[in-house]
C-alpha positions, 0 to 999 in steps of 0.5 A: 421612556414610554413606548409610542407607536412608530411606523418606520418606512424604509425606501430606496432604489431596488438594489440599495440593500434594504432587504439586507439591512432589514435582515440585519436589524431583524436579527439584532432586534429579535429580542425586542418586544417593542419592535416588529418587522412587517412582511410584504405580500408580493405577486412574485415567487418566493424563490425569486430571492431577495426579501423574505416575503409572502408570495401571492398570485395576482388573483389572491392579491386582488382578493385580499385587497378587495377584502380590505386586508391591505393597509398599504398597496402599490404596483412597481416593476410589474408586481403588486406589493402590499402590507397587511392590516396587521400593522394597524393592530401592532401600532395600536399596541404601541409597537414600532413597526418596520416596513420595506416601503415604496418611494412612490407610495411614501406621500400616501403612506405619510397621509395615512400614518402620521407617526411614519418616519421615513428612512432613505437608503442611499447608495452610489450608482456604481455600487447599485449597478453591481448589486443589481447585476449580482442578484441576477433577476434582470437583464443588462438592458432592464438594469440600465433602464432601472438605473435611468429611472433612479431618482435620488432623494432631493432636498425638498423631498419628504423629511426623514433619516438617511442611511448610506449603504455603500460600504460594509453591511454591518456599518449601515445595518448598525445605523438602522438598528440605532435608528429603530432603537431611538424611535422606539425608545429603546436605550442604545445600549440595550 
């Protein structure tokens, strides 16, 4: 099956397990030349935990954005997030690019990248609260405020795939691996 460029754009509430799922998929698909996982540029310290990102100061982020080095960028919870223009080169080469995205930025990303496939990571509220508490980045009040702002995907929202991540990581992780393989044209048994 010929390779076609696809942008796989993961979205889900903070604490839904996107970083863990991406790490699982990255490890499982490391030998697949057709798939590449984009790192995000974030104005958050690298030592803050969570995803393997490229930490930038606010000034560095602004300079890169003004220089046209960000393919996508948004602000959320007091931080700036970006995905570099290198993804455009990877897509032009026919690769499948996997990005940890933003629900709020999804409409813009969909307009920019017609090959985008959204993947919604969903988790029940109790599990979400437990994960946010366990990671220790926010106060109990901030966690409650975050949960109050949580808006699950609605039936009329952008179409895409849904992965439930309430249970064991390897179950949802393998669902993501299978989805990436399917959209990349890689046989499921590869």
